[in-house]
C-alpha positions as CSV (number, residue, x, y, z in Angstrom):
1,X,19.5,-4.8,0.0
2,X,22.9,-6.1,1.0
3,X,24.2,-8.6,3.6
4,X,23.9,-6.5,6.7
5,X,20.3,-5.4,6.0
6,X,19.3,-9.0,5.2
7,X,20.8,-10.2,8.5
8,X,19.0,-7.5,10.4
9,X,15.7,-8.3,8.7
10,X,16.2,-12.0,9.6
11,X,16.2,-10.9,13.2
12,X,13.2,-8.6,12.7
13,X,11.2,-11.5,11.1
14,X,12.6,-14.2,13.4
15,X,13.8,-16.2,10.4
16,X,17.0,-18.0,9.4
17,X,20.0,-15.7,9.0
18,X,21.6,-18.1,6.5
19,X,18.3,-18.4,4.6
20,X,18.0,-14.6,4.3
21,X,21.6,-14.4,2.9
22,X,21.2,-17.3,0.5
23,X,18.8,-15.4,-1.6
24,X,21.8,-14.0,-3.5
25,X,23.1,-17.4,-4.3
26,X,20.1,-19.6,-4.9
27,X,18.5,-18.9,-8.2
28,X,15.3,-20.2,-9.8
29,X,12.6,-22.3,-8.0
30,X,13.2,-23.1,-4.3
31,X,13.5,-27.0,-4.1
32,X,10.8,-28.7,-2.1
33,X,13.4,-30.7,-0.2
34,X,15.3,-27.7,1.1
35,X,15.1,-27.1,4.8
36,X,11.9,-25.1,5.5
37,X,13.8,-22.4,7.5
38,X,16.2,-21.8,4.6
39,X,13.4,-21.8,2.1
40,X,11.5,-19.2,4.1
41,X,14.6,-17.0,4.3
42,X,15.2,-17.2,0.6
43,X,11.7,-16.3,-0.3
44,X,11.7,-13.4,2.2
45,X,15.1,-12.2,0.7
46,X,13.6,-12.2,-2.8
47,X,10.5,-10.2,-1.7
48,X,12.7,-7.7,0.2
49,X,14.8,-7.1,-2.9
50,X,11.7,-6.7,-5.1
51,X,10.1,-4.2,-2.6
52,X,13.4,-2.3,-2.3
53,X,14.0,-2.0,-6.0
54,X,10.4,-0.7,-6.5
55,X,10.5,1.8,-3.6
56,X,10.5,5.4,-4.6
57,X,13.3,6.3,-2.2
58,X,15.6,3.6,-3.7
59,X,14.8,4.7,-7.2
60,X,15.5,8.3,-6.4
61,X,18.8,7.4,-4.9
62,X,19.8,5.5,-8.1
63,X,18.9,8.6,-10.2
64,X,21.6,10.5,-8.3
65,X,24.2,8.6,-10.3
66,X,25.2,9.8,-13.8
67,X,26.3,7.4,-16.5
68,X,28.3,5.1,-16.4
69,X,27.6,4.7,-12.7
70,X,23.8,4.6,-13.0
71,X,24.1,1.2,-14.7
72,X,25.4,-0.1,-11.3
73,X,23.0,2.1,-9.3
74,X,21.1,-0.7,-7.7
75,X,24.3,-2.3,-6.3
76,X,25.7,1.0,-5.2
77,X,22.6,2.1,-3.3
78,X,22.2,-1.3,-1.6
79,X,25.8,-0.9,-0.3
80,X,25.2,2.7,0.7
81,X,22.1,1.5,2.6
82,X,24.2,-1.0,4.6
83,X,26.7,1.9,5.4
84,X,23.9,4.1,6.7
85,X,22.4,1.1,8.6
86,X,25.7,0.8,10.5
87,X,25.6,4.6,11.3
88,X,22.0,4.6,12.4
89,X,22.0,1.1,14.0
90,X,20.9,2.2,17.4
91,X,17.8,3.6,15.9
92,X,16.7,0.1,14.7
93,X,18.2,-2.3,17.2
94,X,18.8,-2.3,21.0
95,X,21.7,-4.7,20.6
96,X,25.0,-3.2,19.7
97,X,26.2,-3.8,16.1
98,X,29.4,-5.5,17.3
99,X,27.4,-8.0,19.4
100,X,24.9,-8.6,16.6
101,X,27.7,-9.3,14.1
102,X,29.5,-11.7,16.5
103,X,26.4,-13.7,17.1
104,X,25.4,-13.9,13.5
105,X,28.9,-14.8,12.3
106,X,29.0,-17.6,14.8
107,X,25.6,-18.9,13.7
108,X,26.6,-18.8,10.0
109,X,30.0,-20.5,10.6
110,X,28.5,-23.2,12.9
111,X,25.6,-24.1,10.7
112,X,25.6,-27.4,8.8
113,X,24.2,-26.2,5.5
114,X,23.9,-28.8,2.7
115,X,21.9,-29.5,-0.3
116,X,23.3,-31.7,-3.1
117,X,22.3,-29.3,-5.9
118,X,22.2,-25.8,-4.3
119,X,24.7,-26.1,-1.4
120,X,27.1,-28.9,-2.3
121,X,29.9,-27.2,-0.3
122,X,27.8,-25.8,2.5
123,X,27.9,-22.1,3.2
124,X,28.9,-20.3,0.0
125,X,32.5,-19.1,0.1
126,X,31.7,-15.3,0.0
127,X,29.5,-15.7,3.1
128,X,32.1,-17.7,4.9
129,X,34.7,-15.1,4.1
130,X,32.3,-12.3,5.2
131,X,31.9,-14.0,8.6
132,X,35.5,-15.0,9.1
133,X,36.9,-11.6,8.0
134,X,34.2,-9.4,9.5
135,X,33.4,-7.5,6.3
136,X,30.3,-5.9,7.7
137,X,31.8,-3.8,10.4
138,X,34.0,-2.1,7.9
139,X,31.0,-0.6,6.3
140,X,30.9,2.0,9.1
141,X,33.5,4.2,7.4
142,X,33.5,5.7,3.9
143,X,37.0,4.2,3.2
144,X,35.6,0.8,4.3
145,X,32.6,1.3,2.0
146,X,34.9,2.3,-0.9
147,X,37.0,-0.8,-0.4
148,X,33.9,-3.0,-0.4
149,X,32.7,-1.4,-3.6
150,X,36.0,-1.9,-5.2
151,X,35.9,-5.5,-4.2
152,X,32.6,-5.9,-5.9
153,X,33.9,-4.1,-9.0
154,X,36.9,-6.5,-9.3
155,X,34.4,-9.4,-9.7
156,X,32.6,-7.8,-12.6
157,X,33.0,-9.2,-16.0
158,X,34.8,-6.0,-16.9
159,X,36.5,-5.0,-13.6
160,X,35.7,-1.4,-12.5
161,X,36.7,0.7,-9.5
162,X,33.1,1.1,-8.2
163,X,34.4,3.0,-5.2
164,X,35.1,5.9,-7.5
165,X,31.3,6.4,-7.7
166,X,31.5,8.0,-4.3
167,X,33.5,10.9,-5.7
168,X,30.7,11.8,-8.1
169,X,28.1,12.7,-5.4
170,X,27.7,16.2,-4.1
171,X,27.3,16.8,-0.3
172,X,23.7,17.6,-1.0
173,X,23.1,14.3,-2.9
174,X,24.8,12.3,-0.2
175,X,22.7,13.9,2.6
176,X,19.5,13.5,0.6
177,X,20.2,9.8,-0.1
178,X,20.9,9.3,3.6
179,X,17.6,11.0,4.5
180,X,15.9,8.8,1.9
181,X,17.3,5.7,3.6
182,X,15.9,6.8,6.9
183,X,12.5,7.3,5.3
184,X,12.7,4.0,3.5
185,X,14.0,1.5,6.1
186,X,11.0,1.8,8.5
187,X,8.8,1.0,5.5
188,X,10.9,-2.0,4.7
189,X,10.7,-3.3,8.3
190,X,6.9,-2.9,8.3
191,X,6.8,-4.8,5.0
192,X,9.0,-7.6,6.3
193,X,6.9,-8.1,9.4
194,X,3.7,-8.5,7.3
195,X,5.4,-10.5,4.5
196,X,6.9,-13.2,6.6
197,X,3.4,-14.0,7.9
198,X,2.2,-14.4,4.3
199,X,5.2,-16.6,3.4
200,X,4.7,-18.9,6.4
201,X,1.0,-19.2,5.7
202,X,1.7,-20.1,2.0
203,X,4.3,-22.7,3.1
204,X,1.7,-24.3,5.4
205,X,-0.8,-24.5,2.5
206,X,1.9,-26.0,0.3
207,X,1.9,-22.9,-2.0
208,X,5.6,-22.8,-2.6
209,X,5.8,-20.1,-5.3
């Protein structure tokens, strides 16, 4: 999943917004001296990503892309899911998307995150820019989604206009992928509500895997 979904799932699970986003930036074992709220968020992020990648709806969406785009299918579908989450936001949250984003951006920018090894400069620069420049609201439109994909593509080892992948999908594929998201996301919410209980229980026992 991408940034918007992870922020929403932080709200669903009542866990740290920053922690749920840091899963993309913290690799390897979670240090024992990391703030517990951040550690819980990172662990939840990793389990969300594993659940998503293994889900049949996500896999079916990836298969909609032909080579060479299928190589990037996981990234593409995650971004598409954030797009559809903005469009169907009212079905998953009573708070408006704009209000939700304002609150979460403020929390991220006000937070004093620091860890000498993992977060020497505090909030990672991409997350700071996301909050300062309001990236997530631009996902509402297909042109905004295209720009976001092209931005990701420019950061690849071999730069690629990932937004061009949008042009390879038929209307039927697009509609089925959106329907697949609507079948998938309630499963993910249910998973997160159960999984956070497991993570917190493991933390209490000192099982920090």
